[in-house]
C-alpha positions as CSV (number, residue, x, y, z in Angstrom):
1,M,75.1,99.1,133.2
2,K,77.9,101.4,134.4
3,N,78.5,104.7,133.3
4,L,81.0,107.6,133.9
5,I,79.8,111.3,133.6
6,A,82.4,114.1,134.1
7,F,81.4,117.9,135.2
8,Y,82.7,120.7,137.5
9,D,81.1,121.3,140.5
10,S,82.5,125.0,140.2
11,P,84.9,126.5,137.7
12,T,88.3,124.8,139.4
13,S,86.4,121.5,140.5
14,F,86.6,118.9,138.4
15,R,85.0,115.4,139.1
16,T,83.9,111.9,137.8
17,Q,81.0,110.4,139.1
18,L,80.4,105.9,138.3
19,E,77.0,105.6,138.4
20,D,74.5,102.5,137.4
21,V,72.0,103.2,134.4
22,P,69.6,101.3,132.6
23,A,71.5,99.3,130.0
24,L,71.3,100.7,126.3
25,T,69.5,98.3,123.7
26,A,68.2,98.5,120.0
27,N,65.3,100.4,121.4
28,D,67.4,103.4,122.4
29,L,68.9,103.7,118.7
30,R,67.9,106.2,115.8
31,S,67.7,104.7,112.4
32,N,71.3,105.8,111.4
33,E,73.1,104.6,114.7
34,V,74.6,101.5,116.2
35,L,74.8,100.0,119.6
36,I,78.4,99.0,120.4
37,K,79.4,97.2,123.5
38,V,82.6,98.9,124.6
39,S,85.7,97.0,125.1
40,V,88.2,99.9,125.3
41,A,87.5,103.8,125.5
42,G,89.8,106.4,124.6
43,S,90.4,109.5,126.2
44,N,91.2,113.4,124.7
45,P,91.6,116.5,126.2
46,K,88.3,117.7,125.5
47,D,86.5,115.4,128.0
48,L,88.1,117.7,130.3
49,K,87.3,121.1,128.8
50,H,83.8,120.6,127.4
51,P,82.4,120.3,131.0
52,L,83.8,123.7,131.9
53,P,81.2,126.2,133.2
54,A,82.8,128.5,130.6
55,Y,82.7,126.1,127.8
56,F,79.4,123.8,127.3
57,N,78.7,123.6,131.0
58,N,77.4,119.9,131.1
59,K,77.0,117.0,133.0
60,L,77.3,113.7,131.0
61,N,79.5,110.8,129.9
62,Q,82.6,112.7,128.1
63,G,83.6,109.6,126.3
64,D,83.9,109.9,122.5
65,D,86.3,107.2,121.4
66,C,85.7,103.3,121.6
67,A,86.5,99.8,120.0
68,G,84.5,96.7,120.6
69,T,81.7,94.9,119.1
70,I,78.7,95.8,117.3
71,A,75.3,94.9,119.8
72,A,72.6,95.9,117.6
73,V,72.1,98.6,114.6
74,G,69.1,101.1,113.7
75,A,66.9,100.6,110.9
76,K,68.7,102.4,108.2
77,V,72.2,101.0,108.7
78,R,73.6,98.4,106.2
79,N,76.9,98.1,106.6
80,F,77.1,96.9,110.3
81,R,75.9,93.7,111.9
82,P,75.8,92.1,115.4
83,G,79.3,91.2,116.3
84,D,81.4,93.0,114.1
85,R,84.8,94.4,115.5
86,V,84.6,98.0,115.2
87,A,85.9,101.6,116.5
88,G,83.7,104.5,116.9
89,F,83.3,108.2,117.2
90,H,80.4,109.3,119.4
91,H,78.4,112.3,118.7
92,M,80.5,114.6,121.1
93,D,78.2,116.5,124.2
94,M,75.3,114.2,123.6
95,P,74.4,111.5,125.7
96,F,75.1,107.7,125.9
97,G,79.4,108.3,125.6
98,T,81.8,105.7,125.6
99,Y,82.9,106.0,129.2
100,A,80.3,102.9,129.8
101,E,79.6,99.3,128.8
102,Y,77.6,100.4,126.0
103,T,77.6,103.6,123.7
104,I,76.0,105.0,120.6
105,C,77.6,106.0,117.8
106,P,76.2,107.7,114.3
107,A,76.7,105.1,111.3
108,Q,79.0,107.4,109.5
109,T,81.7,107.5,112.1
110,V,82.2,103.9,112.9
111,F,84.2,101.4,110.8
112,H,85.5,98.0,110.9
113,I,88.7,97.1,112.4
114,P,91.0,94.2,111.4
115,D,91.7,91.0,113.4
116,S,95.5,92.5,113.6
117,L,94.4,95.2,115.6
118,S,93.9,95.5,119.2
119,D,91.0,97.2,120.7
120,E,93.9,99.4,122.7
121,E,95.1,100.9,119.5
122,A,91.9,101.1,117.9
123,A,90.3,103.2,120.4
124,T,93.3,105.6,120.0
125,I,92.0,106.5,116.3
126,P,88.6,108.0,115.8
127,L,88.2,111.5,117.4
128,T,91.9,112.7,116.4
129,A,91.6,110.8,112.8
130,F,88.6,112.4,111.9
131,T,90.0,115.6,113.0
132,A,93.0,115.2,111.1
133,A,90.9,114.5,107.9
134,V,88.3,117.7,108.4
135,G,91.6,119.9,108.5
136,L,93.7,118.3,105.7
137,Y,90.6,117.7,102.9
138,R,87.7,120.0,103.9
139,N,89.9,123.0,105.4
140,L,93.3,122.5,103.4
141,Q,91.4,121.2,100.3
142,L,94.6,119.0,99.9
143,P,94.3,115.8,97.7
144,T,92.8,113.1,99.5
145,P,94.0,109.3,99.1
146,W,91.6,108.4,96.4
147,D,92.7,111.2,94.4
148,R,95.0,110.5,91.4
149,S,98.5,110.8,92.2
150,D,99.8,109.0,88.9
151,E,99.3,112.2,86.8
152,H,102.5,113.8,88.5
153,A,104.8,115.0,86.1
154,P,108.5,114.8,86.6
155,G,109.9,118.2,87.5
156,E,106.4,119.2,88.4
157,Q,106.2,121.0,91.8
158,K,104.6,118.7,94.4
159,I,102.2,119.9,97.4
160,P,104.6,120.9,100.6
161,L,102.6,120.5,103.9
162,V,104.0,122.0,107.1
163,V,102.4,120.2,110.3
164,N,103.1,121.9,113.9
165,A,103.4,120.0,116.8
166,A,103.4,116.7,114.9
167,S,103.9,114.0,117.9
168,T,100.3,115.0,119.0
169,A,97.7,112.4,118.3
170,V,96.0,114.8,115.5
171,G,99.6,116.1,114.3
172,S,100.4,112.5,114.0
173,F,97.0,111.5,112.0
174,A,97.6,114.4,109.9
175,I,101.1,112.9,108.8
176,K,99.7,109.4,108.0
177,L,96.8,110.5,106.0
178,A,98.7,113.0,104.2
179,K,101.4,110.3,103.3
180,M,98.4,108.4,101.6
181,N,99.0,110.5,98.6
182,R,102.2,110.9,96.9
183,R,101.6,114.0,95.5
184,I,101.8,115.6,99.2
185,G,105.5,116.4,100.0
186,P,107.6,117.2,101.5
187,I,106.0,117.0,104.7
188,I,108.0,119.2,107.2
189,A,107.1,118.6,110.8
190,T,107.8,120.4,113.7
191,A,108.2,118.8,117.2
192,G,109.9,119.2,120.7
193,A,110.9,116.4,122.8
194,S,109.4,113.7,120.4
195,A,111.2,114.5,117.5
196,D,112.6,110.9,117.2
197,F,109.3,109.6,117.1
198,V,108.0,112.0,114.2
199,R,110.9,111.1,112.1
200,K,111.4,107.5,112.9
201,E,107.9,106.5,112.9
202,L,105.7,108.8,111.3
203,G,108.3,109.3,108.5
204,A,108.1,113.1,108.0
205,D,110.5,114.4,105.4
206,V,112.0,117.0,107.4
207,V,111.7,117.5,111.4
208,L,112.4,120.8,113.0
209,D,112.5,122.1,116.8
210,Y,109.5,124.6,117.2
211,R,111.3,126.0,120.1
212,S,114.1,127.2,118.2
213,P,114.6,131.0,118.0
214,N,115.4,130.8,114.3
215,I,112.2,128.7,113.3
216,E,110.8,131.0,110.7
217,D,114.1,131.0,108.9
218,E,114.5,126.9,109.5
219,L,111.1,126.2,107.9
220,K,111.9,128.4,104.6
221,A,115.2,127.0,104.3
222,A,113.3,123.4,104.6
223,L,111.2,124.5,101.8
224,K,114.3,124.9,99.2
225,G,112.6,127.6,97.4
226,L,109.0,125.6,97.2
227,T,105.8,127.6,97.3
228,L,104.0,126.7,100.7
229,N,100.2,126.8,100.5
230,H,99.2,124.4,103.3
231,V,99.8,124.7,107.0
232,F,98.3,122.1,109.6
233,D,98.7,123.5,113.1
234,A,97.9,121.0,115.8
235,A,98.8,123.0,118.7
236,N,98.2,126.6,117.8
237,S,99.4,129.5,119.8
238,L,100.2,133.1,119.0
239,A,103.8,132.0,118.7
240,S,103.4,129.5,116.3
241,I,100.6,131.5,114.0
242,K,103.4,134.0,113.4
243,Y,105.9,131.8,112.4
244,L,103.5,129.7,110.6
245,T,101.8,132.3,108.3
246,A,105.1,133.9,107.6
247,V,105.8,131.2,105.6
248,L,102.5,130.7,103.4
249,K,102.1,132.2,100.2
250,P,100.6,135.8,100.7
251,G,97.1,135.6,99.4
252,K,96.8,132.0,98.6
253,G,97.8,130.2,101.6
254,R,95.6,128.2,103.6
255,Y,96.1,127.7,107.5
256,T,94.1,125.3,109.8
257,C,94.5,124.5,113.4
258,T,93.0,122.5,116.3
259,M,92.3,125.3,118.9
260,A,89.8,127.7,118.6
261,V,90.8,131.2,117.0
262,A,87.8,133.3,118.3
263,P,87.8,134.7,121.6
264,S,87.6,132.4,124.4
265,I,88.3,131.5,128.1
266,Y,92.2,130.9,127.0
267,D,92.0,134.0,124.9
268,P,89.2,136.5,125.7
269,D,90.7,139.1,123.5
270,G,90.4,137.0,120.4
271,N,94.4,137.9,119.6
272,A,94.7,134.7,117.7
273,E,91.9,136.1,115.2
274,K,93.2,139.2,115.1
275,L,96.5,138.1,113.9
276,L,95.2,135.9,111.6
277,Q,92.9,138.6,110.2
278,K,95.8,140.9,109.4
279,T,97.5,137.9,107.4
280,G,95.1,138.2,104.8
281,L,95.5,134.3,104.4
282,W,92.3,131.9,104.6
283,Y,92.2,130.3,108.0
284,E,89.6,128.4,110.1
285,H,89.4,126.2,113.1
286,I,88.7,122.6,112.8
287,W,85.6,121.5,114.0
288,V,85.8,117.8,113.9
289,G,82.0,117.8,114.6
290,D,81.5,118.0,110.7
291,V,81.1,114.5,110.3
292,F,77.9,114.4,112.5
293,G,76.4,117.0,109.9
294,T,76.5,120.0,111.9
295,R,78.8,122.7,113.3
296,L,78.9,124.8,116.2
297,V,78.9,128.4,115.3
298,R,79.8,131.2,118.2
299,T,77.0,133.6,118.7
300,G,78.2,135.5,121.8
301,T,81.3,135.8,124.1
302,N,80.7,132.7,125.8
303,M,81.1,129.3,125.1
304,D,77.3,128.2,126.2
305,Q,76.1,130.9,123.8
306,I,77.0,128.5,121.0
307,A,74.6,127.2,118.2
308,A,74.6,123.9,116.0
309,T,74.1,124.7,112.5
310,D,74.4,122.5,109.2
311,K,77.8,122.2,107.3
312,A,77.3,120.6,103.7
313,E,78.1,117.0,103.5
314,G,79.5,116.4,106.6
315,V,77.8,112.8,107.0
316,L,78.9,112.1,103.5
317,F,82.3,113.1,104.2
318,G,82.6,111.0,107.4
319,S,80.9,107.8,105.5
320,I,83.8,108.0,103.0
321,V,86.7,108.6,105.6
322,S,85.4,106.0,107.7
323,K,85.7,103.3,104.7
324,M,89.2,104.9,104.2
325,F,90.1,104.2,107.7
326,E,89.0,100.7,107.2
327,M,90.9,99.9,104.0
328,G,94.3,101.9,105.5
329,L,94.1,99.7,109.0
330,E,93.6,96.7,107.0
331,N,96.4,97.0,104.0
332,G,98.9,98.7,106.6
333,S,99.0,102.1,105.2
334,L,97.3,103.5,108.5
335,S,98.1,102.4,112.1
336,G,96.9,103.9,115.6
337,H,98.7,105.9,117.8
338,P,101.0,105.1,121.0
339,F,98.8,104.6,124.1
340,E,98.6,104.0,127.9
341,V,96.4,101.8,129.5
342,V,94.6,103.3,132.5
343,K,94.9,101.4,135.7
344,G,91.4,100.3,137.4
345,G,89.0,101.0,134.2
346,L,86.5,103.4,134.7
347,D,87.8,104.1,138.2
348,G,90.8,105.5,137.0
349,V,89.3,107.7,134.0
350,D,89.5,110.8,136.7
351,A,93.1,110.7,137.3
352,A,94.1,109.9,133.7
353,L,91.9,113.2,132.5
354,R,93.6,115.3,135.2
355,K,96.9,113.9,133.8
356,L,95.8,115.2,130.2
357,G,95.0,118.6,131.7
358,G,98.4,118.9,133.7
359,G,100.7,118.4,130.7
360,N,104.1,116.7,130.6
361,R,102.4,113.4,129.7
362,G,104.3,111.9,126.4
363,N,102.7,111.9,123.2
364,A,100.5,108.6,124.1
365,K,97.0,108.4,124.5
366,F,95.1,107.1,127.3
367,V,92.9,104.4,126.8
368,T,90.6,102.4,129.3
369,R,89.6,98.5,129.5
370,I,86.1,98.8,130.6
371,A,86.4,94.9,131.9
372,D,88.8,96.5,134.6
373,T,86.4,98.2,136.4
374,V,85.4,96.9,139.6
375,G,81.8,95.2,139.2
376,I,82.1,94.5,135.5
377,A,82.6,91.2,134.1
378,A,84.7,90.5,131.0
C-alpha cells in the first residue's frame, strides 16, 4: 500500500516521501484497535511540528485524522464491524498513520458518521474536536452535553465562557461543543478576519477583535458584570495570556490553552509559564493524547526528553466523547469544519503542510482524498 512519511533532513529542511509498504491487515491489530480503509485524511499543524529535531525528531506517517470504512476489528472491539463508515483519530506519533491507504486507530477514538456527512467533512473533526473536548471538560471542568441543564433557575447566573481565536478548528469545536449545554453562556469569542464566520456560522453570543488595543476592557464589558471562571485559549501567546487572565476571577478562574506553556523552542525561557504562575490561577496546556490513556510529561528542556505517563480515565473519556460525536452528527447538533481538498492526493500533502506552516491560509482545514493519488485505485 502507499504510505507517506514526513521528516526533517535538518532543522530547517522538511520533506515527505511516498513509499510502498506491506498492506496492513487484521493481523496487525491489537485487541482494542480497528483497521480503517482511508477515504480521506485530514491535516493538522502538528504534522509539520512533531517531526522537528527539537520536538519528537521522528520519521513516520504523521497523519492522525481520517474518514473511511472499517476493514477489520481487534478481538475486544464490540461496537464496530467491517463496512461501517467512520471517522478516526490515530494515536499520534505512533506507526500506521492516516496518510496511507489503511490506518490503525484505537477503538475509543473512532466514531460512526451518518450518511448525510461527507468523508471530507468528517475528516476535519477528530483531532481538533477531541482537543476541544479535553480542554472544555477535563481541564475547564465545564458541564458536558449529558449533564442536566433543566435545573437552571430563572435569574441564576449561567456559566460564561471566553474562547480566544475562535475561528481556528479547535476554537470552533470548543464553541460547538459548549453550545450543546444551555447552562454555558454567554459564549464570548475573539477573532480577527474571520469574525463573521464565528458570529454567523458558530453562533457565538459576542465576537470581539483580539487585535483591539482595548481588548481587555471590551471583554469585561461583554461580561456585563458576570463572573468569569473559564477561558479557552485556542492560540495562546504572551499577549493573549495577559488579556485573558486579567478578566478571570482571581483565585478561582481556570485557563486552558492549545500551545505548550512550558519551555519550548518557541518559548525557550518559559515566559508563558512564568506569566501564568504569577496569576495564581489554575492553568494547563491541553494534551489531546489524554484520550489514548497517556499524556506527555516534560522531563528536561528539549521535546525529545519527554516520557509517557498514565492520566486517569482518558480511554473512558475518549469512548464517551466518541459516542457524543456520533449522536451530535446524527441529530445535527454537531458538524465538521470548513475544508479545502488537497490536489494530487498524497502527492499534494507536502505542499499543504508547508502552507499550514506559512500561515495566511484562512480557517479551512486541508483534507486529502487518498484515491486522488497516482497509482491508487478508487
